[in-house]
KEMAR-334506 format. One record per residue: x, y, z of N, C-alpha, C, O, CB in turn; residue in three letters. Coordinates in pm, whole numbers, plus 50000, padded with zeros to 5 digits. Atoms other than C-alpha are relative to their C-alpha. Glycine has a CB too. Example, Ala and Ser with C-alpha at 12.3 -4.5 7.8 and 13.67 -1.06 7.14 Angstrom:
2
500894988150000512304955050780500905012050000501945011850066499015000350125Ala;499184988149994513674989450714499235010950073499745022050090500415004649858Ser;
end
This chain:
117
500215005749868438107527217669501054989150021501204980249937498554994450017Unk;499065010849971440807506317829499624992850129498894998150213501435005450009Unk;500365008549887440567478618085500425006250132499715004750232500634986149985Unk;499534993749876442567498018345499015010550049498675010850167501395006349979Unk;501004989949963440107527318340498724993150047498144997050149499705009349881Unk;501255007049967437137503318346500074993750139499144994950217499704989249894Unk;499865006549871438457483818644500055010250113499435008350218501254991350002Unk;499914989449898439327515518838498635006150024498215008150139501015010949958Unk;501344994549986435907530218767499114990550078498424994650171499395002949861Unk;500865009949934434157498018873500294999250149499374999050231500184986249935Unk;499635000949859436077495719199499585012550077499065011550188501514997850015Unk;500394987549934435477532519283498485001150010497955005950111500565012049924Unk;501474999350000431787529819190499424991050110498544995250185499444995849863Unk;500445009449895431267499219414500325005850138499485005650228500684986249983Unk;499604994249872433197515919697499115011950037498745013550153501485004549995Unk;500864988449975431107547719661498634995550049498125000850147499855008549873Unk;501315004949957427837528519687500084993650139499194995550222499454989849899Unk;499865006549869429117508219981500245010050112500005007050228501134990049997Unk;499804989449900430037540820159498685006850037498585013150142500995010449948Unk;501314993549984426407552820124500115015349996499215022250043499354995650132Unk;499794985550011427807587820055499495004449862500155002349761501535003850020Unk;500644996450126425487601919790500845009549916500855008449794498655006350028Unk;499174990650076427867630019693501164992849931501534996249819500545011150091Unk;498915007950059430687605019631499444991749883500094990549779500664990750106Unk;500645007650108428317583619424499755009049879500125005649767498664993850049Unk;500374991050109427087613119217501215006449931501085011449820499105010950052Unk;498804994050059430647625419153500434992849872501204998449794501154999750101Unk;499655007550121430947598718882499215004549877499525000249766499764985250024Unk;500964996950106428207614818670500045014749959500395023450038498594996350046Unk;500174986250047427697645818455498715005550059497864997950105499985000749844Unk;501214993849944425047670718568498734996049925497654995649984500155015049999Unk;501185002950081422727661018283499904985349959499284982049858500005008749876Unk;500035014150039423207623318281498594994250009497714999850074500954991850087Unk;501295007050002420337599218221500184986350064501164979350037499454998549854Unk;499995012949933419597569118437498764992349959497654997449971500075001650154Unk;501105008550045417447540718302500004987250082501024980450093500114996949848Unk;500115011849916416187512918527498554995550010497655003950017500595002750139Unk;501375004749977413127490718560499505003650139498295004650161499924985049979Unk;500414996349865413117500118929499505014450003498615017750081501184998250098Unk;500514986350011412657536818836498534999549961497715006750017500825008349895Unk;501395001450045409477526418659499104995750116497995000950131499894989749884Unk;500795005149888408267507818969499835010350112498735011950165500644987550056Unk;500014991549880409157533519235499595014449976499195021350070501334999850061Unk;500304985950024408547566719063498795002149910498375013549888501205006649939Unk;501104999050096405677559118826500415007249873499555012449801498825007250064Unk;499514994550126407877572218544499954988949896500774979749901501475005850015Unk;500205011250093406667550418254501214996949911501374985549868498825003049913Unk;498825002450084409887554718054501094992650074501984986850012500545013149945Unk;498935006149921412007541418340501295008149998502345003050036500274986149950Unk;498824991650013414387570518281499855012850082498815019450078500265003549853Unk;499914987149932415377599418505501095008149932502135002749893500304998250154Unk;499064991250071417167629418352500535010650094499765018050156499325006549878Unk;499364989849919419637650818538500364995150139499674986950199499115012050012Unk;499465004149872421647647018854499035002550115498964994550208501305007250027Unk;500904996949889419027663519075498844990150009498434986350119499455014249985Unk;501095009950000416257639618970500514986650053499834979950130499414998349859Unk;499435012749954418527609719026500405000850146500274991050219501214996149914Unk;499634998149859419777624019356498804996850091498954989450188500495014750025Unk;501205002349919416227623819497499644985150001499284979750106498825008449948Unk;500325014150012415627588419372500984991450081500564982650156500034995749853Unk;499005007949929418917574619509500005002950150500324994050229501385002849943Unk;500094996949858418487592719841498934991150066499154985850175499665015050022Unk;501055008849948415227573619893500494985550007500224978550104498745000849911Unk;499495013850003416947541119795500994997550114500934987150179500674997149865Unk;499015001749892419807546420041499324999950137499724992350225501045011249995Unk;500735000049872417377554620322499214987250019499094982250131499075012150008Unk;500815012149992415237524320242500854987550023500354977350070499184998449873Unk;499115011649990418267501020240501305003950072502355004850008500324994249859Unk;498804995649927420697511620516501124989750002502274993250031499625003550141Unk;498985010550003422527478420484500454996849857501074986449833499484987450067Unk;499655002150141423007481920105501494997249986502325004450040499605012249915Unk;498605003550025426207465019993500084993249863499294984349832500554990650112Unk;499775005950132427477456719644501334992550001502284996450068499995010949889Unk;498785007950017430057430419552500324999549851499524994549772499834985550059Unk;499584999950140431957435019225500324985849955501104978750020501235009249979Unk;499745013450055431937403319014500875000649875501784992549859498684993149968Unk;499244999150124433277414418676499815013749937498855020949968499574988949902Unk;500034987450072433967444118454500254997149853501144989349819501055010250057Unk;499855001850143433577445718076500175013749935499565023549978498774992549940Unk;499774987350069434807472717839499414999749860499354989349794501515003149994Unk;500484997950136433307486417520500795011349937501905014349979498485003049999Unk;499344988850067434197515217290500025012250090501095017550119499305003349868Unk;500104988649908432967543317517499134996450120498475005050179499425012449927Unk;500875004749893431237522217778500684989250084501664983050044498704994749942Unk;499565010349906431787499318074498764993150054497744999650079500875006250117Unk;501055007649934429577471818212500584994950132501654988950136499484988149911Unk;499635005249869429787464118582498994989250036497784991650040500055011350108Unk;500835011249956428467430218689500254998450150501394996750193500334986649920Unk;499845000249855427817429119062498834992950066497804990350005500135014250054Unk;501065005849917425787413119338499575010650098500415016950164500484986950074Unk;500554990149908423507435719538498794994350071498544982250068499635012949927Unk;501165004749925420377434019747498904994449910498004987549958499445011350085Unk;500975005550096418357425819431500524987249935499864981849846499675010349893Unk;499385011650063420647396519344501045004649899501685014949917498944991149932Unk;499024996450102422817396919034499495011849919498315012649884500294988049907Unk;500344987850074422877430118851501125003449904502264999249923499735011850096Unk;499004994750093424667446318560499575014049961498395016649936500164990849873Unk;500294986450045424907482918470500965003649888502155000649893500105010150117Unk;499234995350114426087497918143500155015150018499175022250038499314996449863Unk;499674985849982427807531818171500645005349874501574999249820500935002050123Unk;499404993250114428567555417882500675012650052500145019350140498925003449890Unk;499154989449947431257581917933500235011349901500205009449779501334994350042Unk;499584988750082432137616417808501535000049992502204991150044499465013650058Unk;498554999250019435657627417716500765002750130501995001650132500325010949900Unk;499374997349871436347636418082499904988250096500304989150212499375012350064Unk;500135011949917435577601618212498825000250095498794992650191501244998250078Unk;501224999449919432197611018361498874992749926498824992649803499605014850030Unk;501115007550057429067590218307498945009649946498495018750016499384990550106Unk;501054991950063426557605618065498664992849999497604999150001500405003649856Unk;501225007849990424037577418071500334986350057501434981150039499304998749861Unk;499835013149938423567544918259498714992149989497614997649999500445001550147Unk;501135009150015421307514918213500194988550099501164981150090499884994749854Unk;499945010649899420617491318505499194987949955498144989249894499475005250136Unk;500665012750032419677454918461500064991250123501084990650191500674993049877Unk;500095008249879418557431018732499584985849966498834983549870499025006150100Unk;500395014050012418217393618764498504998750022497955004850115500784991250100Unk;501455001649984414607383018719499654986350052498484983250072499295002549869Unk;
end
């Protein structure tokens, strides 16, 4: 993982969410990726807080986009790991950070969302 890839990914990811175009957002992910978030637990009654597969996440994010038509993220910082990137941003929930793990093609295989409490 290099800083250039991480920064480009972060900027494109923020831009995709700010566009509210679900297909552009989902283009960053593999078909079988896993999404983990405490909000999943709250909104879907999924006790693990994890959704598996693009179609399950698509339905979840579609509801989120409809519920928040003014959704806007502001990129604050990007951190790199071995095969992961952390994006620190400000959104409608306040400060947030998401950890993204990538496959060899640069697509996200799993993501973990964290929110300011």
